[in-house]
All heavy atoms as atom14 arrays in JSON, in Angstrom:
{
  "sequence": "MAGKKARKNEQSSPARTELEDECAAQLRRLGDKRNFRQKLLNLITKFFCSGT",
  "atom14_mask": [
    [1, 1, 1, 1, 1, 1, 1, 1, 0, 0, 0, 0, 0, 0],
    [1, 1, 1, 1, 1, 0, 0, 0, 0, 0, 0, 0, 0, 0],
    [1, 1, 1, 1, 0, 0, 0, 0, 0, 0, 0, 0, 0, 0],
    [1, 1, 1, 1, 1, 1, 1, 1, 1, 0, 0, 0, 0, 0],
    [1, 1, 1, 1, 1, 1, 1, 1, 1, 0, 0, 0, 0, 0],
    [1, 1, 1, 1, 1, 0, 0, 0, 0, 0, 0, 0, 0, 0],
    [1, 1, 1, 1, 1, 1, 1, 1, 1, 1, 1, 0, 0, 0],
    [1, 1, 1, 1, 1, 1, 1, 1, 1, 0, 0, 0, 0, 0],
    [1, 1, 1, 1, 1, 1, 1, 1, 0, 0, 0, 0, 0, 0],
    [1, 1, 1, 1, 1, 1, 1, 1, 1, 0, 0, 0, 0, 0],
    [1, 1, 1, 1, 1, 1, 1, 1, 1, 0, 0, 0, 0, 0],
    [1, 1, 1, 1, 1, 1, 0, 0, 0, 0, 0, 0, 0, 0],
    [1, 1, 1, 1, 1, 1, 0, 0, 0, 0, 0, 0, 0, 0],
    [1, 1, 1, 1, 1, 1, 1, 0, 0, 0, 0, 0, 0, 0],
    [1, 1, 1, 1, 1, 0, 0, 0, 0, 0, 0, 0, 0, 0],
    [1, 1, 1, 1, 1, 1, 1, 1, 1, 1, 1, 0, 0, 0],
    [1, 1, 1, 1, 1, 1, 1, 0, 0, 0, 0, 0, 0, 0],
    [1, 1, 1, 1, 1, 1, 1, 1, 1, 0, 0, 0, 0, 0],
    [1, 1, 1, 1, 1, 1, 1, 1, 0, 0, 0, 0, 0, 0],
    [1, 1, 1, 1, 1, 1, 1, 1, 1, 0, 0, 0, 0, 0],
    [1, 1, 1, 1, 1, 1, 1, 1, 0, 0, 0, 0, 0, 0],
    [1, 1, 1, 1, 1, 1, 1, 1, 1, 0, 0, 0, 0, 0],
    [1, 1, 1, 1, 1, 1, 0, 0, 0, 0, 0, 0, 0, 0],
    [1, 1, 1, 1, 1, 0, 0, 0, 0, 0, 0, 0, 0, 0],
    [1, 1, 1, 1, 1, 0, 0, 0, 0, 0, 0, 0, 0, 0],
    [1, 1, 1, 1, 1, 1, 1, 1, 1, 0, 0, 0, 0, 0],
    [1, 1, 1, 1, 1, 1, 1, 1, 0, 0, 0, 0, 0, 0],
    [1, 1, 1, 1, 1, 1, 1, 1, 1, 1, 1, 0, 0, 0],
    [1, 1, 1, 1, 1, 1, 1, 1, 1, 1, 1, 0, 0, 0],
    [1, 1, 1, 1, 1, 1, 1, 1, 0, 0, 0, 0, 0, 0],
    [1, 1, 1, 1, 0, 0, 0, 0, 0, 0, 0, 0, 0, 0],
    [1, 1, 1, 1, 1, 1, 1, 1, 0, 0, 0, 0, 0, 0],
    [1, 1, 1, 1, 1, 1, 1, 1, 1, 0, 0, 0, 0, 0],
    [1, 1, 1, 1, 1, 1, 1, 1, 1, 1, 1, 0, 0, 0],
    [1, 1, 1, 1, 1, 1, 1, 1, 0, 0, 0, 0, 0, 0],
    [1, 1, 1, 1, 1, 1, 1, 1, 1, 1, 1, 0, 0, 0],
    [1, 1, 1, 1, 1, 1, 1, 1, 1, 1, 1, 0, 0, 0],
    [1, 1, 1, 1, 1, 1, 1, 1, 1, 0, 0, 0, 0, 0],
    [1, 1, 1, 1, 1, 1, 1, 1, 1, 0, 0, 0, 0, 0],
    [1, 1, 1, 1, 1, 1, 1, 1, 0, 0, 0, 0, 0, 0],
    [1, 1, 1, 1, 1, 1, 1, 1, 0, 0, 0, 0, 0, 0],
    [1, 1, 1, 1, 1, 1, 1, 1, 0, 0, 0, 0, 0, 0],
    [1, 1, 1, 1, 1, 1, 1, 1, 0, 0, 0, 0, 0, 0],
    [1, 1, 1, 1, 1, 1, 1, 1, 0, 0, 0, 0, 0, 0],
    [1, 1, 1, 1, 1, 1, 1, 0, 0, 0, 0, 0, 0, 0],
    [1, 1, 1, 1, 1, 1, 1, 1, 1, 0, 0, 0, 0, 0],
    [1, 1, 1, 1, 1, 1, 1, 1, 1, 1, 1, 0, 0, 0],
    [1, 1, 1, 1, 1, 1, 1, 1, 1, 1, 1, 0, 0, 0],
    [1, 1, 1, 1, 1, 1, 0, 0, 0, 0, 0, 0, 0, 0],
    [1, 1, 1, 1, 1, 1, 0, 0, 0, 0, 0, 0, 0, 0],
    [1, 1, 1, 1, 0, 0, 0, 0, 0, 0, 0, 0, 0, 0],
    [1, 1, 1, 1, 1, 1, 1, 0, 0, 0, 0, 0, 0, 0]
  ],
  "atom14_positions": [
    [[-63.41, 50.51, -19.94], [-62.35, 51.04, -19.13], [-62.51, 50.63, -17.66], [-61.54, 50.4, -16.98], [-62.31, 52.56, -19.22], [-61.76, 53.06, -20.51], [-61.44, 54.79, -20.35], [-60.49, 55.03, -21.82], [0.0, 0.0, 0.0], [0.0, 0.0, 0.0], [0.0, 0.0, 0.0], [0.0, 0.0, 0.0], [0.0, 0.0, 0.0], [0.0, 0.0, 0.0]],
    [[-63.72, 50.54, -17.23], [-63.97, 50.14, -15.85], [-63.48, 48.74, -15.59], [-62.99, 48.42, -14.53], [-65.45, 50.25, -15.51], [0.0, 0.0, 0.0], [0.0, 0.0, 0.0], [0.0, 0.0, 0.0], [0.0, 0.0, 0.0], [0.0, 0.0, 0.0], [0.0, 0.0, 0.0], [0.0, 0.0, 0.0], [0.0, 0.0, 0.0], [0.0, 0.0, 0.0]],
    [[-63.56, 47.87, -16.62], [-63.07, 46.5, -16.48], [-61.55, 46.44, -16.29], [-61.04, 45.69, -15.49], [0.0, 0.0, 0.0], [0.0, 0.0, 0.0], [0.0, 0.0, 0.0], [0.0, 0.0, 0.0], [0.0, 0.0, 0.0], [0.0, 0.0, 0.0], [0.0, 0.0, 0.0], [0.0, 0.0, 0.0], [0.0, 0.0, 0.0], [0.0, 0.0, 0.0]],
    [[-60.83, 47.27, -17.0], [-59.38, 47.33, -16.84], [-59.01, 47.82, -15.46], [-58.09, 47.31, -14.82], [-58.74, 48.2, -17.9], [-58.73, 47.64, -19.28], [-58.01, 48.55, -20.26], [-57.97, 47.97, -21.64], [-57.28, 48.87, -22.56], [0.0, 0.0, 0.0], [0.0, 0.0, 0.0], [0.0, 0.0, 0.0], [0.0, 0.0, 0.0], [0.0, 0.0, 0.0]],
    [[-59.72, 48.82, -14.97], [-59.43, 49.35, -13.67], [-59.65, 48.33, -12.58], [-58.87, 48.18, -11.66], [-60.27, 50.61, -13.42], [-59.84, 51.41, -12.26], [-60.61, 52.74, -12.22], [-60.05, 53.63, -11.14], [-60.76, 54.9, -11.06], [0.0, 0.0, 0.0], [0.0, 0.0, 0.0], [0.0, 0.0, 0.0], [0.0, 0.0, 0.0], [0.0, 0.0, 0.0]],
    [[-60.7, 47.56, -12.7], [-61.0, 46.51, -11.73], [-59.93, 45.45, -11.73], [-59.52, 44.94, -10.69], [-62.37, 45.89, -12.01], [0.0, 0.0, 0.0], [0.0, 0.0, 0.0], [0.0, 0.0, 0.0], [0.0, 0.0, 0.0], [0.0, 0.0, 0.0], [0.0, 0.0, 0.0], [0.0, 0.0, 0.0], [0.0, 0.0, 0.0], [0.0, 0.0, 0.0]],
    [[-59.41, 45.08, -12.9], [-58.37, 44.07, -12.97], [-57.09, 44.56, -12.33], [-56.38, 43.84, -11.66], [-58.12, 43.68, -14.41], [-59.21, 42.86, -15.0], [-58.92, 42.43, -16.41], [-60.13, 41.99, -17.07], [-60.42, 42.2, -18.32], [-59.58, 42.87, -19.11], [-61.52, 41.77, -18.86], [0.0, 0.0, 0.0], [0.0, 0.0, 0.0], [0.0, 0.0, 0.0]],
    [[-56.75, 45.84, -12.55], [-55.55, 46.4, -11.92], [-55.69, 46.33, -10.41], [-54.75, 45.98, -9.72], [-55.35, 47.87, -12.35], [-54.71, 48.03, -13.68], [-54.42, 49.49, -13.92], [-53.71, 49.74, -15.21], [-53.43, 51.16, -15.43], [0.0, 0.0, 0.0], [0.0, 0.0, 0.0], [0.0, 0.0, 0.0], [0.0, 0.0, 0.0], [0.0, 0.0, 0.0]],
    [[-56.83, 46.66, -9.89], [-57.04, 46.64, -8.44], [-56.93, 45.23, -7.89], [-56.43, 44.99, -6.82], [-58.41, 47.23, -8.05], [-58.42, 48.74, -8.25], [-57.38, 49.37, -8.31], [-59.61, 49.28, -8.35], [0.0, 0.0, 0.0], [0.0, 0.0, 0.0], [0.0, 0.0, 0.0], [0.0, 0.0, 0.0], [0.0, 0.0, 0.0], [0.0, 0.0, 0.0]],
    [[-57.44, 44.25, -8.66], [-57.36, 42.87, -8.19], [-55.91, 42.38, -8.14], [-55.53, 41.67, -7.28], [-58.19, 41.99, -9.11], [-59.68, 42.14, -8.96], [-60.49, 41.29, -9.91], [-59.86, 40.44, -10.59], [-61.68, 41.49, -10.04], [0.0, 0.0, 0.0], [0.0, 0.0, 0.0], [0.0, 0.0, 0.0], [0.0, 0.0, 0.0], [0.0, 0.0, 0.0]],
    [[-55.09, 42.81, -9.1], [-53.71, 42.39, -9.12], [-52.9, 43.02, -8.02], [-52.06, 42.39, -7.43], [-53.07, 42.73, -10.49], [-53.62, 41.86, -11.62], [-53.1, 42.32, -12.96], [-52.38, 43.33, -13.06], [-53.43, 41.58, -14.0], [0.0, 0.0, 0.0], [0.0, 0.0, 0.0], [0.0, 0.0, 0.0], [0.0, 0.0, 0.0], [0.0, 0.0, 0.0]],
    [[-53.13, 44.27, -7.71], [-52.37, 44.94, -6.66], [-52.86, 44.55, -5.27], [-52.13, 44.67, -4.32], [-52.42, 46.46, -6.85], [-53.73, 46.93, -6.65], [0.0, 0.0, 0.0], [0.0, 0.0, 0.0], [0.0, 0.0, 0.0], [0.0, 0.0, 0.0], [0.0, 0.0, 0.0], [0.0, 0.0, 0.0], [0.0, 0.0, 0.0], [0.0, 0.0, 0.0]],
    [[-54.05, 44.1, -5.17], [-54.64, 43.75, -3.85], [-53.88, 42.63, -3.14], [-53.57, 42.77, -1.96], [-56.11, 43.39, -4.02], [-56.67, 43.11, -2.75], [0.0, 0.0, 0.0], [0.0, 0.0, 0.0], [0.0, 0.0, 0.0], [0.0, 0.0, 0.0], [0.0, 0.0, 0.0], [0.0, 0.0, 0.0], [0.0, 0.0, 0.0], [0.0, 0.0, 0.0]],
    [[-53.54, 41.49, -3.81], [-52.83, 40.45, -3.09], [-51.44, 40.9, -2.59], [-51.04, 40.54, -1.49], [-52.68, 39.34, -4.13], [-53.78, 39.59, -5.08], [-53.99, 41.07, -5.12], [0.0, 0.0, 0.0], [0.0, 0.0, 0.0], [0.0, 0.0, 0.0], [0.0, 0.0, 0.0], [0.0, 0.0, 0.0], [0.0, 0.0, 0.0], [0.0, 0.0, 0.0]],
    [[-50.75, 41.71, -3.38], [-49.43, 42.18, -2.96], [-49.58, 43.07, -1.71], [-48.79, 42.99, -0.79], [-48.78, 42.96, -4.08], [0.0, 0.0, 0.0], [0.0, 0.0, 0.0], [0.0, 0.0, 0.0], [0.0, 0.0, 0.0], [0.0, 0.0, 0.0], [0.0, 0.0, 0.0], [0.0, 0.0, 0.0], [0.0, 0.0, 0.0], [0.0, 0.0, 0.0]],
    [[-50.63, 43.88, -1.72], [-50.83, 44.76, -0.57], [-51.2, 43.94, 0.66], [-50.78, 44.24, 1.76], [-51.96, 45.75, -0.93], [-52.12, 46.8, 0.1], [-53.1, 47.85, -0.37], [-53.13, 48.94, 0.61], [-53.94, 49.96, 0.53], [-54.81, 50.03, -0.44], [-53.9, 50.89, 1.42], [0.0, 0.0, 0.0], [0.0, 0.0, 0.0], [0.0, 0.0, 0.0]],
    [[-51.98, 42.9, 0.49], [-52.35, 42.05, 1.63], [-51.12, 41.35, 2.19], [-50.99, 41.24, 3.41], [-53.36, 40.97, 1.18], [-54.16, 41.44, 0.11], [-54.24, 40.58, 2.31], [0.0, 0.0, 0.0], [0.0, 0.0, 0.0], [0.0, 0.0, 0.0], [0.0, 0.0, 0.0], [0.0, 0.0, 0.0], [0.0, 0.0, 0.0], [0.0, 0.0, 0.0]],
    [[-50.23, 40.9, 1.34], [-48.99, 40.28, 1.79], [-48.18, 41.27, 2.61], [-47.61, 40.91, 3.65], [-48.19, 39.73, 0.62], [-48.81, 38.53, -0.06], [-48.05, 38.12, -1.3], [-46.9, 38.59, -1.47], [-48.58, 37.33, -2.07], [0.0, 0.0, 0.0], [0.0, 0.0, 0.0], [0.0, 0.0, 0.0], [0.0, 0.0, 0.0], [0.0, 0.0, 0.0]],
    [[-48.1, 42.49, 2.1], [-47.33, 43.51, 2.81], [-47.98, 43.82, 4.16], [-47.28, 43.93, 5.18], [-47.28, 44.8, 1.96], [-46.52, 45.97, 2.54], [-45.04, 45.6, 2.69], [-46.62, 47.17, 1.62], [0.0, 0.0, 0.0], [0.0, 0.0, 0.0], [0.0, 0.0, 0.0], [0.0, 0.0, 0.0], [0.0, 0.0, 0.0], [0.0, 0.0, 0.0]],
    [[-49.28, 43.94, 4.19], [-49.96, 44.17, 5.47], [-49.77, 43.02, 6.43], [-49.57, 43.24, 7.62], [-51.46, 44.39, 5.21], [-51.78, 45.69, 4.51], [-53.22, 45.83, 4.11], [-53.98, 44.82, 4.21], [-53.62, 46.91, 3.69], [0.0, 0.0, 0.0], [0.0, 0.0, 0.0], [0.0, 0.0, 0.0], [0.0, 0.0, 0.0], [0.0, 0.0, 0.0]],
    [[-49.8, 41.78, 5.94], [-49.59, 40.62, 6.78], [-48.18, 40.64, 7.37], [-47.98, 40.33, 8.53], [-49.82, 39.33, 6.01], [-51.29, 39.1, 5.67], [-52.14, 39.76, 6.29], [-51.54, 38.24, 4.79], [0.0, 0.0, 0.0], [0.0, 0.0, 0.0], [0.0, 0.0, 0.0], [0.0, 0.0, 0.0], [0.0, 0.0, 0.0], [0.0, 0.0, 0.0]],
    [[-47.19, 40.98, 6.54], [-45.81, 41.03, 7.0], [-45.63, 42.11, 8.06], [-44.96, 41.9, 9.08], [-44.86, 41.25, 5.83], [-43.39, 41.28, 6.21], [-42.91, 39.99, 6.81], [-43.44, 38.89, 6.45], [-41.99, 40.02, 7.66], [0.0, 0.0, 0.0], [0.0, 0.0, 0.0], [0.0, 0.0, 0.0], [0.0, 0.0, 0.0], [0.0, 0.0, 0.0]],
    [[-46.22, 43.28, 7.83], [-46.15, 44.37, 8.81], [-46.81, 43.96, 10.13], [-46.27, 44.22, 11.2], [-46.82, 45.61, 8.28], [-45.88, 46.42, 6.98], [0.0, 0.0, 0.0], [0.0, 0.0, 0.0], [0.0, 0.0, 0.0], [0.0, 0.0, 0.0], [0.0, 0.0, 0.0], [0.0, 0.0, 0.0], [0.0, 0.0, 0.0], [0.0, 0.0, 0.0]],
    [[-47.95, 43.3, 10.03], [-48.64, 42.85, 11.24], [-47.8, 41.84, 12.01], [-47.73, 41.87, 13.22], [-50.0, 42.26, 10.88], [0.0, 0.0, 0.0], [0.0, 0.0, 0.0], [0.0, 0.0, 0.0], [0.0, 0.0, 0.0], [0.0, 0.0, 0.0], [0.0, 0.0, 0.0], [0.0, 0.0, 0.0], [0.0, 0.0, 0.0], [0.0, 0.0, 0.0]],
    [[-47.17, 40.93, 11.27], [-46.31, 39.92, 11.92], [-45.14, 40.57, 12.64], [-44.78, 40.22, 13.76], [-45.83, 38.92, 10.89], [0.0, 0.0, 0.0], [0.0, 0.0, 0.0], [0.0, 0.0, 0.0], [0.0, 0.0, 0.0], [0.0, 0.0, 0.0], [0.0, 0.0, 0.0], [0.0, 0.0, 0.0], [0.0, 0.0, 0.0], [0.0, 0.0, 0.0]],
    [[-44.52, 41.57, 11.99], [-43.4, 42.26, 12.62], [-43.82, 43.03, 13.85], [-43.12, 43.03, 14.88], [-42.72, 43.19, 11.61], [-41.93, 42.44, 10.53], [-41.26, 43.38, 9.56], [-41.3, 44.58, 9.7], [-40.66, 42.78, 8.53], [0.0, 0.0, 0.0], [0.0, 0.0, 0.0], [0.0, 0.0, 0.0], [0.0, 0.0, 0.0], [0.0, 0.0, 0.0]],
    [[-44.96, 43.71, 13.79], [-45.45, 44.42, 14.95], [-45.77, 43.47, 16.08], [-45.53, 43.76, 17.25], [-46.69, 45.23, 14.57], [-46.43, 46.47, 13.71], [-47.75, 47.06, 13.25], [-45.63, 47.48, 14.47], [0.0, 0.0, 0.0], [0.0, 0.0, 0.0], [0.0, 0.0, 0.0], [0.0, 0.0, 0.0], [0.0, 0.0, 0.0], [0.0, 0.0, 0.0]],
    [[-46.31, 42.29, 15.73], [-46.62, 41.29, 16.75], [-45.33, 40.83, 17.43], [-45.28, 40.66, 18.65], [-47.36, 40.13, 16.09], [-48.17, 39.32, 17.03], [-49.02, 38.24, 16.31], [-49.88, 38.84, 15.29], [-49.83, 38.53, 14.0], [-48.98, 37.65, 13.54], [-50.65, 39.11, 13.15], [0.0, 0.0, 0.0], [0.0, 0.0, 0.0], [0.0, 0.0, 0.0]],
    [[-44.27, 40.58, 16.64], [-43.01, 40.17, 17.22], [-42.42, 41.24, 18.14], [-41.93, 40.93, 19.21], [-41.99, 39.87, 16.11], [-42.22, 38.56, 15.42], [-41.14, 38.26, 14.4], [-41.76, 37.63, 13.26], [-41.7, 38.03, 12.01], [-40.98, 39.1, 11.72], [-42.32, 37.41, 11.06], [0.0, 0.0, 0.0], [0.0, 0.0, 0.0], [0.0, 0.0, 0.0]],
    [[-42.52, 42.49, 17.72], [-42.02, 43.58, 18.57], [-42.81, 43.65, 19.86], [-42.26, 43.84, 20.95], [-42.12, 44.92, 17.83], [-41.14, 45.14, 16.72], [-41.46, 46.42, 15.96], [-39.73, 45.19, 17.24], [0.0, 0.0, 0.0], [0.0, 0.0, 0.0], [0.0, 0.0, 0.0], [0.0, 0.0, 0.0], [0.0, 0.0, 0.0], [0.0, 0.0, 0.0]],
    [[-44.11, 43.48, 19.77], [-44.97, 43.49, 20.97], [-44.64, 42.34, 21.89], [-44.6, 42.5, 23.12], [0.0, 0.0, 0.0], [0.0, 0.0, 0.0], [0.0, 0.0, 0.0], [0.0, 0.0, 0.0], [0.0, 0.0, 0.0], [0.0, 0.0, 0.0], [0.0, 0.0, 0.0], [0.0, 0.0, 0.0], [0.0, 0.0, 0.0], [0.0, 0.0, 0.0]],
    [[-44.38, 41.17, 21.31], [-44.01, 40.01, 22.14], [-42.7, 40.22, 22.85], [-42.55, 39.89, 24.04], [-43.92, 38.75, 21.26], [-45.27, 38.26, 20.77], [-46.3, 38.72, 21.31], [-45.29, 37.46, 19.83], [0.0, 0.0, 0.0], [0.0, 0.0, 0.0], [0.0, 0.0, 0.0], [0.0, 0.0, 0.0], [0.0, 0.0, 0.0], [0.0, 0.0, 0.0]],
    [[-41.71, 40.82, 22.18], [-40.43, 41.09, 22.81], [-40.58, 42.09, 23.95], [-40.0, 41.94, 25.02], [-39.43, 41.65, 21.77], [-38.92, 40.6, 20.82], [-37.97, 41.22, 19.83], [-37.49, 40.23, 18.8], [-36.6, 40.84, 17.81], [0.0, 0.0, 0.0], [0.0, 0.0, 0.0], [0.0, 0.0, 0.0], [0.0, 0.0, 0.0], [0.0, 0.0, 0.0]],
    [[-41.36, 43.11, 23.69], [-41.56, 44.14, 24.73], [-42.29, 43.53, 25.94], [-41.97, 43.83, 27.1], [-42.35, 45.3, 24.15], [-42.52, 46.42, 25.16], [-43.2, 47.61, 24.56], [-43.34, 48.61, 25.58], [-44.12, 49.67, 25.46], [-44.78, 49.85, 24.35], [-44.19, 50.54, 26.45], [0.0, 0.0, 0.0], [0.0, 0.0, 0.0], [0.0, 0.0, 0.0]],
    [[-43.29, 42.72, 25.67], [-44.05, 42.07, 26.75], [-43.13, 41.17, 27.57], [-43.21, 41.16, 28.81], [-45.21, 41.25, 26.17], [-46.13, 40.74, 27.21], [-46.29, 41.33, 28.28], [-46.77, 39.63, 26.95], [0.0, 0.0, 0.0], [0.0, 0.0, 0.0], [0.0, 0.0, 0.0], [0.0, 0.0, 0.0], [0.0, 0.0, 0.0], [0.0, 0.0, 0.0]],
    [[-42.26, 40.4, 26.89], [-41.33, 39.54, 27.61], [-40.37, 40.33, 28.48], [-40.12, 39.99, 29.64], [-40.54, 38.68, 26.61], [-39.46, 37.85, 27.26], [-39.8, 36.73, 28.0], [-38.13, 38.22, 27.16], [-38.84, 35.97, 28.62], [-37.15, 37.45, 27.76], [-37.51, 36.34, 28.48], [0.0, 0.0, 0.0], [0.0, 0.0, 0.0], [0.0, 0.0, 0.0]],
    [[-39.84, 41.43, 27.94], [-38.93, 42.27, 28.7], [-39.62, 42.86, 29.93], [-39.05, 42.92, 31.01], [-38.38, 43.39, 27.85], [-37.39, 42.93, 26.82], [-36.87, 44.03, 25.97], [-36.01, 43.53, 24.91], [-35.73, 44.19, 23.81], [-36.29, 45.37, 23.58], [-34.96, 43.65, 22.91], [0.0, 0.0, 0.0], [0.0, 0.0, 0.0], [0.0, 0.0, 0.0]],
    [[-40.88, 43.27, 29.76], [-41.6, 43.86, 30.89], [-41.86, 42.79, 31.97], [-41.72, 43.06, 33.15], [-42.94, 44.43, 30.42], [-43.67, 45.2, 31.49], [-42.89, 46.38, 32.02], [-42.39, 47.16, 31.26], [-42.78, 46.5, 33.33], [0.0, 0.0, 0.0], [0.0, 0.0, 0.0], [0.0, 0.0, 0.0], [0.0, 0.0, 0.0], [0.0, 0.0, 0.0]],
    [[-42.22, 41.58, 31.56], [-42.44, 40.49, 32.53], [-41.16, 40.17, 33.27], [-41.16, 39.93, 34.47], [-43.0, 39.25, 31.82], [-44.42, 39.37, 31.42], [-44.93, 38.09, 30.83], [-46.41, 38.19, 30.48], [-46.95, 36.94, 29.99], [0.0, 0.0, 0.0], [0.0, 0.0, 0.0], [0.0, 0.0, 0.0], [0.0, 0.0, 0.0], [0.0, 0.0, 0.0]],
    [[-40.05, 40.13, 32.57], [-38.76, 39.85, 33.17], [-38.39, 40.94, 34.15], [-37.95, 40.69, 35.28], [-37.7, 39.71, 32.09], [-36.29, 39.29, 32.54], [-36.34, 37.9, 33.21], [-35.33, 39.27, 31.38], [0.0, 0.0, 0.0], [0.0, 0.0, 0.0], [0.0, 0.0, 0.0], [0.0, 0.0, 0.0], [0.0, 0.0, 0.0], [0.0, 0.0, 0.0]],
    [[-38.61, 42.2, 33.78], [-38.32, 43.32, 34.65], [-39.19, 43.24, 35.91], [-38.71, 43.48, 37.02], [-38.54, 44.64, 33.91], [-38.27, 45.9, 34.66], [-36.78, 45.99, 35.04], [-38.65, 47.12, 33.85], [0.0, 0.0, 0.0], [0.0, 0.0, 0.0], [0.0, 0.0, 0.0], [0.0, 0.0, 0.0], [0.0, 0.0, 0.0], [0.0, 0.0, 0.0]],
    [[-40.45, 42.9, 35.76], [-41.34, 42.78, 36.92], [-40.88, 41.68, 37.87], [-40.94, 41.83, 39.08], [-42.78, 42.5, 36.45], [-43.41, 43.69, 35.79], [-42.92, 44.81, 35.9], [-44.48, 43.45, 35.08], [0.0, 0.0, 0.0], [0.0, 0.0, 0.0], [0.0, 0.0, 0.0], [0.0, 0.0, 0.0], [0.0, 0.0, 0.0], [0.0, 0.0, 0.0]],
    [[-40.42, 40.56, 37.28], [-39.92, 39.46, 38.1], [-38.69, 39.86, 38.9], [-38.58, 39.58, 40.11], [-39.64, 38.26, 37.21], [-39.18, 36.97, 37.9], [-40.3, 36.44, 38.76], [-38.74, 35.96, 36.88], [0.0, 0.0, 0.0], [0.0, 0.0, 0.0], [0.0, 0.0, 0.0], [0.0, 0.0, 0.0], [0.0, 0.0, 0.0], [0.0, 0.0, 0.0]],
    [[-37.75, 40.51, 38.23], [-36.54, 40.97, 38.89], [-36.87, 41.95, 39.99], [-36.32, 41.95, 41.08], [-35.56, 41.58, 37.83], [-35.01, 40.46, 36.93], [-34.4, 42.3, 38.51], [-34.26, 40.97, 35.72], [0.0, 0.0, 0.0], [0.0, 0.0, 0.0], [0.0, 0.0, 0.0], [0.0, 0.0, 0.0], [0.0, 0.0, 0.0], [0.0, 0.0, 0.0]],
    [[-37.79, 42.87, 39.7], [-38.22, 43.87, 40.68], [-38.8, 43.2, 41.93], [-38.56, 43.64, 43.05], [-39.22, 44.86, 40.05], [-38.62, 45.42, 38.88], [-39.59, 45.94, 41.01], [0.0, 0.0, 0.0], [0.0, 0.0, 0.0], [0.0, 0.0, 0.0], [0.0, 0.0, 0.0], [0.0, 0.0, 0.0], [0.0, 0.0, 0.0], [0.0, 0.0, 0.0]],
    [[-39.6, 42.14, 41.72], [-40.19, 41.45, 42.85], [-39.11, 40.86, 43.76], [-39.22, 40.92, 44.97], [-41.06, 40.28, 42.35], [-42.46, 40.7, 42.02], [-43.27, 39.47, 41.67], [-44.68, 39.83, 41.23], [-45.47, 38.64, 40.92], [0.0, 0.0, 0.0], [0.0, 0.0, 0.0], [0.0, 0.0, 0.0], [0.0, 0.0, 0.0], [0.0, 0.0, 0.0]],
    [[-38.03, 40.31, 43.17], [-36.98, 39.72, 43.98], [-36.2, 40.75, 44.76], [-35.87, 40.55, 45.92], [-36.03, 38.89, 43.09], [-36.57, 37.57, 42.66], [-36.6, 37.23, 41.34], [-37.05, 36.68, 43.61], [-37.1, 35.98, 40.93], [-37.55, 35.46, 43.22], [-37.57, 35.12, 41.88], [0.0, 0.0, 0.0], [0.0, 0.0, 0.0], [0.0, 0.0, 0.0]],
    [[-35.89, 41.88, 44.14], [-35.03, 42.87, 44.77], [-35.78, 43.89, 45.63], [-35.17, 44.53, 46.48], [-34.16, 43.58, 43.72], [-33.1, 42.67, 43.14], [-33.19, 42.24, 41.83], [-32.03, 42.26, 43.92], [-32.22, 41.41, 41.3], [-31.07, 41.42, 43.38], [-31.16, 40.99, 42.07], [0.0, 0.0, 0.0], [0.0, 0.0, 0.0], [0.0, 0.0, 0.0]],
    [[-37.02, 44.08, 45.39], [-37.8, 45.13, 46.1], [-38.91, 44.52, 46.99], [-39.86, 45.18, 47.31], [-38.4, 46.1, 45.13], [-37.18, 46.98, 44.17], [0.0, 0.0, 0.0], [0.0, 0.0, 0.0], [0.0, 0.0, 0.0], [0.0, 0.0, 0.0], [0.0, 0.0, 0.0], [0.0, 0.0, 0.0], [0.0, 0.0, 0.0], [0.0, 0.0, 0.0]],
    [[-38.78, 43.26, 47.36], [-39.86, 42.62, 48.11], [-39.85, 43.03, 49.58], [-40.83, 42.82, 50.27], [-39.73, 41.09, 47.99], [-38.47, 40.68, 48.54], [0.0, 0.0, 0.0], [0.0, 0.0, 0.0], [0.0, 0.0, 0.0], [0.0, 0.0, 0.0], [0.0, 0.0, 0.0], [0.0, 0.0, 0.0], [0.0, 0.0, 0.0], [0.0, 0.0, 0.0]],
    [[-38.77, 43.62, 50.07], [-38.64, 43.96, 51.49], [-39.28, 45.29, 51.86], [-39.33, 45.64, 53.04], [0.0, 0.0, 0.0], [0.0, 0.0, 0.0], [0.0, 0.0, 0.0], [0.0, 0.0, 0.0], [0.0, 0.0, 0.0], [0.0, 0.0, 0.0], [0.0, 0.0, 0.0], [0.0, 0.0, 0.0], [0.0, 0.0, 0.0], [0.0, 0.0, 0.0]],
    [[-39.85, 46.02, 50.92], [-40.38, 47.35, 51.27], [-41.78, 47.3, 51.79], [-42.56, 46.47, 51.72], [-40.34, 48.28, 50.02], [-41.1, 47.71, 48.99], [-38.93, 48.54, 49.63], [0.0, 0.0, 0.0], [0.0, 0.0, 0.0], [0.0, 0.0, 0.0], [0.0, 0.0, 0.0], [0.0, 0.0, 0.0], [0.0, 0.0, 0.0], [0.0, 0.0, 0.0]]
  ]
}
């Protein structure tokens, strides 16, 4: 029985890894978008608030 259980875990493991990889990629994309927006906001702020 232990052999069957190990095989089940091996089969579900690659699917789980793919899911984790996809989630990580999506979180990375969201982080990149947020970082870009923050950099753009900082640049705009420098131009308009440089006289203070």
